[in-house]
N, C-alpha and C positions, 0 to 999 in steps of 0.2 A: 682977435689977433691970431688967438691958434691955428683959425682956419686960413685966415690969410698967410701966414707964415708955412703951411701944409701945400697953399695955392703957388704960393713963391717957389717953394722946393718943387715941384711938382714941374711948373714949366721951366725951372731951370734945368731938372734932371733931362728932360724932354728933350731940349735944346744940343745937349751936348752927348746924345745917344747916336752912337755912326756903328756901322756892321763893320764884321773882320771882313775886309778881301776873302773869296771861294767861298770859305764857312754859311758866311752869312748869319752869324751870331749876332744878337744886338750886345753894345758894350758902350759901357759910359764912361768918358776922361775927357776930364775937363783940366790935364795937367801937359800944358803945351811941348813941345819938342825944344821950345829956348829955354824952358825951365829945366826942364831934364838932362839935354845933350851935355853940354858943355861940365856938368859935374859928373857926369857919365868917363866925358871922356878922360879929365883931370885924376880920375880915381884907378882907372885903367892904366896910366900909367906909371900910379905911383905904386899900383899893384905890381907891374912888371918890375920895377925899381926895387921893390924888398921880396922880392921870388925869384928863384931861378930859372933861368928859361934853358931848355934840354939842350945838349949840345948830342944830342942824338939828330943826325945828317936824315937818316933814312926816315923814322917817323916823325921828323919838322916838317918834312919836304910832301908828305903823304897830309898829314892836316893842313900845312897852306894851300896844295894843290885843289884838296878837295873843298878846302873853305872859298879858293875864288870860283873856282866851276860853281858850286849852288848859288852863292850870292851872285854872280851873274845870270843867275836863270831868275834868281830872284827880281833881279834889278829890270831886267828884261821885262818882266810880266807886269812891274809897276810903270814904267816906262811905257806898255802900248795900252795901260788902263788909268791914263788922265791922273798921275799918281808921280808926275816928272819933280816935283818941288820935295817932296818926301824922297824920294829914289837918290836926289841931291844928297840926302842930310846926312845920309849913314858916311860915316870914314871903318871903312871894311878893313878889319883886322885880324889876324889868326896867330897865335902863340900858341908852343908847348910847353907847360911848365914840368920839372926835374919834382915830382909829389906823387908818393906811392896813393893818394886818395882816389877813389873811382868818382871821378863827375870829369862835368864839361860844364861851360856859360857862354851866355853871352849876354854883354849888358848891351841898354838900348842905343842905339846907334852903330850895330854892330860890331862891336869889340869883344870878341870868340877866344877862351881860354880852354886848352884841354891840357887835364893830369895826363902823364906817364901811364899811371893807375890805370887808366878807364883803355889805355890800346889793347891790353890783352883782351878784355870782353868785346871791342870795336872786333877782332882775329884779323880783318882784312880791309881792304880799302871800301867797299860796300859798309861795312862796318861802320865805318869813319865818318861815310855817306850819310847812315842814319842818324848817329848823334849829331852831326852838323846839323842837317836840315831839322833838325827838332830842336837844338840851340835858336838858331836863326830865325826860327817859324815864330817863337818868344820874341823877338827884337821887332820882326814882322809885325806881327799881329797888336804889337803895343804893351806887352801883357804886365809890364814892367810898369807902364804908366796909369793902366788900370788898376792896378794890385793900390797903389798911392791914392788912387782918384777913391776906391772903395774902403782906403782906409780911414780917410777924412770924412766917408758918409757915414761908418761904424762912429766915428766919434761923434759926427752931429744924432747919429741915433741916439747917443745916452745920453746926450744932451737933453736933445727931445722926453725921454723916457723923464730924466730927472724934474724938468719942466714941469710934467702932466704929472708925476707923484708928487710935487712938493706941498700940497694940502692933505696928503693920507698920513696916516701912520707910521711909524719906522720901521715896523713892521712889515708893513705893504710895501713900502720904497725896498727892505731891503728884499721881498720878494720878487719885486719886477724888474731890479737890478740885477738879481742872478738869473733869472730865466732870460734877460735879454741876454746878459754876457755869454750864457751856455749858448742862445740859439744863436747870436750875434757869430760865434767862434765857431761853430758846426757850419755857419751858412760860409764863414769864409774858407774853410777845408773844401766844401764843395767847390767852392770858387776857384781853389787852386788846382782842384783835379779836374775843372773842365781846362784849365789854359792847358795842363799837361795834355790831356785825352786832343786839343784842340791844336798843340805844337806836334805830337806824336800826326795828327792825320797830315797838317800842313807841309810838315817836314818830310812826308813821305811822297806825296805830289813834286816837291822841289827836288830830291836826290832824284827822282826817277827822270824832271824834264833836264836836271844836268848829267844824263845818261846812267844814272847807277842802277843797281836791281832791289828795286824796292821789296820783295823778300825778304831779302836780308836784315831789313827793320825787326820784325817779328824775331829772328833768330839773335839779335843784341840780347834782347830781353829773356830767350829761354835762357842764354848762357849765364844774363844774369842774376835768374832762378836758382840757375844752380851753385853760383856763386855764394847766397843767401843760405842756402839750404832747402829753397823751397819752399820757406814758412815766411808767413807776413802776419802783420796785425789787421785788426778790420779794417776797411776799407773807408767808411763813413769817420773815424778818428784819424785817416792820414792825410796827409795833403797831397798825397801821388795815389794813384788808383794801381791795384795790386798788379804784380806784374802778369800774372793770367788772365787780368781784364787786358792789357795792354797787348798782350800776343793776341789774344781773341781777336781785338778791335781792328790791331794792324793788316791781322787775316782777311778781318771779312770787308776793310776800307780799302785793300788792294784792288783791286779789279775797277772803283772808284777812282782811285788816285792816278792810275794807268789811263784813263780817260779824258779826266782832268790836265795829267801835261801830254798828252798825245794834242789836245785840243789847243793848249796854250802855245806850242811847240809849230803846230801845223800852222795857226792861224797868226799871231804874232799880237794880236788886237781883241783876244776875246773881252768880254765884258764882264764887270764883278759882278757877281751874283747880287743882286738885291731881294 
């Protein structure tokens, strides 16, 4: 019975495995857009109703203009790479919220929020584009859906451990459950860091495609480092790479991002990496 269950789970995971466009990373996602997007759009609408939209016209226009330009580059890429249905599913929207929190986010389906607190870190239009590209990349790569899928797999894994140790002593069961909890927890942290790096890289490509200066992406994190005083905990215990890691990776990946951006902008029908 256990072997059959493992075989069925393996077949299921293989059928639900796909590749993230451009990066080519394998991902497991069995949460459909039809399950996620209606709730995402409703939550975004509710968030806007409960929070103050900034009346700073200059900053608001900057966020909306940059968002429009980068989402257009993403839309162009998708339509040129047989992702028309997916492109049609996005409902791009960009809003600036009056809040000192240094943050920005994008919900599945293209609903973006910037907080006024992050604007000094962005510092300029290219900085806004760097943050915007990163957040849009999360939606493009379906990181939200993938995290939901990973969470469900974690629950299945916990059930498997419970079933596998059901005939063992309570002490053995506790040891196995503790080991699984620690291991899966660290695995989820690494999973989140992988998403962050992927969003950094995809965002870099998208901002350059839209005509912005990709070199500014690393500078955003330089400024973030100064804000935090340059001190961070161990990366292995964090959901995000360290600032130093991000700065280094963005600078290293910049030539590759420029090549991708030039290729996608020039041909308009560059194939998705397999």
